[in-house]
C-alpha positions in Angstrom: 28.3 78.7 17.9 31.5 78.3 19.7 33.2 80.9 17.5 30.6 83.5 18.2 30.9 82.9 22.0 34.6 83.3 21.9 34.3 86.5 19.9 31.9 87.9 22.5 34.1 87.1 25.4 37.1 88.7 23.6 35.1 91.9 22.9 34.0 92.2 26.5 37.5 91.8 27.8 38.9 94.5 25.5 36.1 96.9 26.5 36.9 96.3 30.2 40.6 97.0 29.7 39.9 100.2 27.9 37.6 101.5 30.7 40.2 100.6 33.4 43.0 102.4 31.5 40.9 105.5 31.1 40.1 105.6 34.9 43.8 105.3 35.9 44.8 108.1 33.5 42.1 110.4 34.9 43.3 109.6 38.5 46.9 110.5 37.7 45.9 113.7 35.9 43.6 115.0 38.7 45.1 117.6 41.2 46.2 116.6 44.6 44.0 117.3 47.6 44.5 120.9 48.7 46.5 121.8 45.6 45.8 124.8 43.5 43.4 124.3 40.6 45.3 123.3 37.5 48.2 121.7 39.4 49.3 118.5 37.8 51.1 115.6 39.5 54.4 114.7 38.1 54.5 111.7 35.9 56.4 108.7 37.1 60.1 109.3 36.5 60.0 113.1 36.2 58.0 116.4 36.3 55.9 117.4 33.4 57.9 118.9 30.8 61.1 118.3 32.7 63.9 115.8 32.5 63.4 112.5 34.4 64.4 112.6 38.0 63.9 116.4 38.4 61.4 116.0 41.2 62.9 113.0 42.9 66.5 114.2 42.7 69.4 113.1 40.7 70.3 109.5 40.8 72.6 108.8 43.8 71.5 112.0 45.5 69.7 112.3 48.9 66.0 111.5 48.9 63.7 114.4 48.2 66.2 116.3 46.1 67.9 118.1 49.1 71.7 117.3 49.0 73.4 116.6 52.4 70.1 116.1 54.2 71.2 112.5 55.2 74.4 113.6 57.0 74.2 114.2 60.8 75.6 117.5 62.1 78.9 117.4 64.1 78.4 116.4 67.7 78.9 119.1 70.4 81.2 118.2 73.3 82.1 120.2 76.4 85.7 121.1 76.8 88.0 122.9 79.2 90.9 125.0 78.1 94.2 124.0 79.7 96.4 126.5 81.6 100.0 125.9 82.8 100.7 126.8 86.5 102.9 126.0 89.4 101.2 123.2 91.4 102.4 121.7 94.7 102.9 117.9 94.4 100.9 116.5 97.4 101.5 112.9 98.3 98.9 111.0 100.3 100.6 108.1 102.1 99.2 105.4 104.4 100.7 104.9 107.9 100.1 103.9 111.5 100.7 105.8 114.7 103.6 104.8 116.9 104.3 106.0 120.5 107.0 108.5 121.0 108.5 106.4 123.7 107.7 102.9 125.0 108.8 101.4 128.4 108.0 97.8 129.3 108.1 97.3 133.0 109.9 94.1 134.2 111.1 93.3 137.7 114.8 93.2 138.3 114.5 91.2 141.5 112.6 88.1 142.5 109.7 88.3 145.0 106.0 88.5 145.7 104.0 91.5 144.5 102.6 93.3 147.6 100.9 96.3 146.1 99.9 97.7 142.7 100.2 101.5 143.1 98.5 102.8 140.0 95.2 102.9 138.1 95.2 101.2 134.7 94.9 103.5 131.8 96.0 106.6 133.7 98.9 108.9 133.2 102.0 108.2 135.3 105.1 110.3 135.9 108.7 109.4 135.5 110.0 107.9 138.8 106.6 107.1 140.1 106.4 103.8 142.0 104.0 101.4 140.3 104.6 98.0 142.1 105.9 97.1 145.5 107.7 93.8 145.8 108.1 92.2 149.2 111.3 93.9 150.5 111.9 91.8 153.7 114.7 89.6 152.3 116.4 92.4 150.5 116.2 94.6 153.7 117.9 91.8 155.6 120.6 91.5 152.9 121.1 95.3 153.1 121.5 95.2 156.9 124.0 92.3 156.6 126.0 94.2 154.1 126.0 97.3 156.3 127.3 95.1 159.2 130.0 93.7 157.1 131.1 97.2 156.1 131.3 98.2 159.8 133.4 95.1 160.5 135.7 95.9 157.6 136.1 99.5 158.8 137.0 98.3 162.3 139.6 96.0 160.9 140.9 98.9 158.8 141.2 101.1 161.9 143.2 98.4 163.8 145.5 97.7 160.8 146.2 101.4 160.3 147.2 101.9 163.9 149.5 98.9 163.8 151.1 100.0 160.5 151.8 103.5 161.9 153.3 102.0 165.1 155.6 99.7 163.2 156.7 102.5 161.0 158.1 104.4 164.0 159.6 101.3 165.6 161.4 100.1 162.4 163.4 103.4 162.4 164.9 102.6 165.7 165.2 98.9 164.8 162.8 97.9 167.6 160.9 95.7 165.1 162.2 93.9 162.1 161.6 95.1 158.6 159.6 91.9 158.0 157.1 92.8 160.7 156.8 96.3 159.4 156.1 94.9 155.9 153.4 92.6 157.3 151.7 95.5 159.0 151.6 97.5 155.8 150.2 94.5 153.9 147.5 94.0 156.6 146.6 97.7 156.3 146.1 97.4 152.5 144.1 94.2 152.9 141.8 96.0 155.4 141.3 98.8 153.0 140.4 96.4 150.3 137.9 94.7 152.6 136.3 98.1 153.3 135.9 98.7 149.5 134.4 95.3 149.0 132.0 95.9 151.9 131.0 99.2 150.4 130.3 97.5 147.0 128.2 94.8 148.7 126.3 97.5 150.6 125.6 99.3 147.3 124.4 96.1 145.7 122.1 95.4 148.6 120.8 99.0 148.5 120.1 98.7 144.7 118.3 95.4 145.2 116.2 96.9 148.0 115.4 99.8 145.8 114.4 97.5 142.9 111.6 96.1 145.1 109.8 99.3 144.2 109.1 99.1 140.4 109.2 102.6 139.1 108.2 104.1 135.7 111.2 105.2 133.7 109.2 107.7 131.6 106.1 109.8 131.8 103.1 108.6 129.8 100.0 106.5 129.9 100.1 103.1 131.4 98.2 100.1 130.1 96.6 97.2 131.9 98.6 95.2 134.5 99.5 91.6 133.8 99.9 90.7 137.5 98.0 91.2 140.7 99.2 91.5 144.3 100.3 88.1 145.5 101.9 87.1 142.2 105.4 85.8 142.1 107.7 87.6 139.7 111.3 86.8 138.8 114.2 89.0 137.8 114.3 89.9 134.1 111.3 87.7 133.2 110.2 87.9 129.6 106.6 89.0 130.4 106.2 92.7 131.1 104.2 93.7 134.2 102.8 96.7 132.3 103.7 99.1 129.5 104.0 102.8 129.7 103.7 104.8 126.4 104.4 108.5 125.8 101.8 109.7 123.4 102.5 113.5 123.3 104.1 114.0 120.8 103.3 110.9 118.8 105.0 109.4 115.7 103.3 108.4 112.5 105.2 105.8 110.4 104.4 106.3 106.7 105.2 104.1 103.7 106.1 105.4 100.2 106.9 103.4 97.1 110.5 103.5 96.2 109.4 103.9 92.5 107.6 107.2 93.4 110.7 108.5 95.2 112.9 107.6 92.2 110.5 109.3 89.8 110.6 112.5 91.9 114.4 112.5 91.9 114.4 112.1 88.1 112.0 115.1 87.8 114.2 117.3 90.0 117.3 116.8 87.8 115.8 118.3 84.6 114.0 121.0 86.5 110.4 119.7 86.2 110.0 119.6 90.0 111.5 121.8 92.7 111.9 121.0 96.4 109.9 122.8 99.1 112.5 122.8 101.8 113.6 120.6 104.7 110.8 121.3 107.2 107.9 119.6 105.4 104.5 120.1 107.0 102.3 117.1 107.2 98.5 116.9 107.5 96.8 113.9 109.0 93.5 112.3 107.9 91.9 110.1 110.5 90.2 106.7 110.0 86.7 108.4 109.7 88.0 110.8 107.0 88.2 113.9 109.2 91.2 116.1 109.2 93.4 116.1 112.4 93.5 119.6 113.8 97.2 119.6 114.6 99.9 119.8 111.9 103.0 117.7 112.1 106.4 117.6 110.4 108.6 115.0 108.8 111.4 114.1 111.0 113.2 111.2 109.4 113.3 109.1 106.2 114.7 105.6 106.1 117.8 105.0 104.0 116.9 101.5 103.0 114.0 99.9 101.1 111.9 97.1 102.6 112.7 94.1 100.4 109.3 92.6 101.1 107.1 95.6 100.1 109.5 97.7 98.0 108.7 100.8 100.1 110.5 103.3 102.2 109.4 104.3 105.7 109.0 107.9 106.5 108.4 109.1 110.1 106.4 112.2 111.0 105.9 113.7 114.4 102.5 115.2 115.6 101.5 117.0 118.8 98.9 115.0 120.7 97.8 117.2 123.6 94.3 115.8 123.8 95.3 112.2 123.4 93.1 111.8 120.3 95.8 109.7 118.5 96.4 106.3 120.0 99.1 103.8 119.0 98.2 101.5 116.1 95.7 103.7 114.4 95.5 103.6 110.6 95.8 107.1 109.2 96.7 108.8 105.9 99.1 111.7 105.7 99.2 114.5 103.2 102.5 116.3 102.6 104.0 118.5 99.9 107.1 116.8 98.6 107.8 119.2 95.7 106.3 121.6 93.3 105.7 121.1 89.6 106.5 124.4 87.8 104.6 123.4 84.6 101.6 121.4 85.6 98.0 121.4 84.4 94.9 120.8 86.5 92.2 118.7 84.9 88.8 117.6 86.2 88.5 114.0 87.2 85.9 113.4 84.4 88.5 114.3 81.7 90.8 111.4 82.4 90.5 107.7 81.5 92.8 104.8 81.9 93.6 102.0 79.5 94.0 98.3 80.4 97.6 98.9 81.4 96.7 101.8 83.7 98.1 104.5 81.5 96.3 107.9 81.7 94.6 109.1 78.5 92.6 112.3 77.7 90.5 113.2 74.6 91.4 116.6 73.1 89.9 118.6 70.2 92.9 119.4 68.0 93.3 122.5 65.7 91.4 120.7 62.9 88.3 120.1 65.1 88.9 116.4 65.3 89.0 114.2 68.4 92.4 113.0 69.4 93.5 110.6 72.1 96.4 111.9 74.1 98.4 109.9 76.6 99.4 112.0 79.6 101.4 111.6 82.8 99.8 112.6 86.1 101.1 113.1 89.6 98.1 112.4 91.7 95.3 114.7 92.6 94.8 118.1 94.2 91.3 118.4 95.5 88.9 117.3 92.7 91.4 117.7 89.9 94.2 115.6 88.4 97.7 117.1 88.3 99.1 116.5 84.8 102.8 117.1 84.4 103.4 115.8 80.8 101.5 115.2 77.6 99.5 118.5 77.4 100.4 122.1 76.6 98.7 125.4 77.4 95.4 126.4 75.6 94.5 122.9 74.5 90.8 121.8 74.5 90.3 118.7 76.7 86.9 117.0 76.4 85.1 116.6 79.7 81.5 116.1 78.5 80.4 113.8 75.7 83.2 111.3 76.2 80.9 108.4 75.7 80.4 109.2 72.0 83.7 110.9 71.3 86.0 108.7 69.2 89.4 109.5 67.8 89.1 111.1 64.3 85.5 112.2 64.8 84.7 115.8 63.9 83.1 117.6 66.8 81.9 121.0 67.8 83.8 122.2 71.0 81.9 124.1 73.6 83.9 125.5 76.5 82.3 124.7 79.8 80.9 127.9 81.2 81.8 129.7 78.0 80.7 130.2 74.4 80.5 127.6 71.7 83.4 127.3 69.3 82.0 128.4 66.0 84.9 127.3 63.8 83.7 124.6 61.4 85.2 121.2 62.0 87.7 119.8 59.5 86.8 117.3 56.8 83.1 118.1 57.0 81.4 117.8 53.6 78.6 120.2 52.6 76.7 119.2 49.6 75.8 121.9 47.1 72.1 122.5 46.2 71.3 123.1 42.5 69.7 126.5 41.8 66.1 126.3 40.9 65.1 127.4 37.4 
């Protein structure tokens, strides 16, 4: 009984396996949806009648049997073509405005301020009286000195008459020679007294004149540090007021001594040429606007500041409207030379490494990206001035720098021009087998 049951189960299992195999074979042999009648699917591992792998592609080849389909095309980057030209080297230096002349008013006599004869912040002229110090004591001293001079002149008159009389009497021996010598000495003493009296009178006149404090220069006067009724002393340290001449006005600029040395080194081999002695200077104000008047460089210091390592340059600017005031922070642009073989590059083309060295990415003759260190001399407008590291007709990348890496094949496209159709170097194109 058990044997018959086991045989029945085995027979049923074999029959089910046969039916399942037949169904799978029919499914593989049926045409694909939408295929032409009679089309047969390829058997696993190869097409019907063909070698294994003919439909899937050779072992190790790209999927789908299309060689090279897995390699991305070369990246397109935007470039500019360099051109060598003569470019003026413009330096932009920081600085501050300084008055053309400065006069600090201090009293030269002691006294009480009676009047202030000016308005603060106004323009004053040279020789204009600004303060009046009480002159009463100095007027009395002047009168006393004048009286002493008159007394000395009277004594001189008497001594001269006596000396002349004794000179006639000594010839006839009416007076002794000793008396004549005394008369001559008295005359000379009287003459000396008159000279001393004249000097004292001049001193008194000067002191009296110093009671009127005058402006030594023309310019704009600031605020007054004293008021009428204040006691001032001769040559006191505190100034009564300050007069500044602001037209023209100086601008003191600072330049690194290293920049000056580099320019001198470039002049020697002929990389840079000088522009002349009268160097025009343009001024940029604190708000970024350009000052309407052009100045000129007047002096350059011959020593370097040991604290900052910079050299001071002084430029002079007309200031007819009084727009420039002392102490303003400004920037000055001036042409200090001309580079005869410079290249202008957009700002986007240049990068800087961790040490501050300038680097640009170029597309070389083989169509590969190459990192090139360059040397720049500042900017001109919106472009860098490159003086070393590049030659004419080189392709500098300005667009696509984020993905451009040294050694990467790229397709160069000139900005504003046509695409460079030359195939990049080291690009591998897989061959496609001919269909039978």
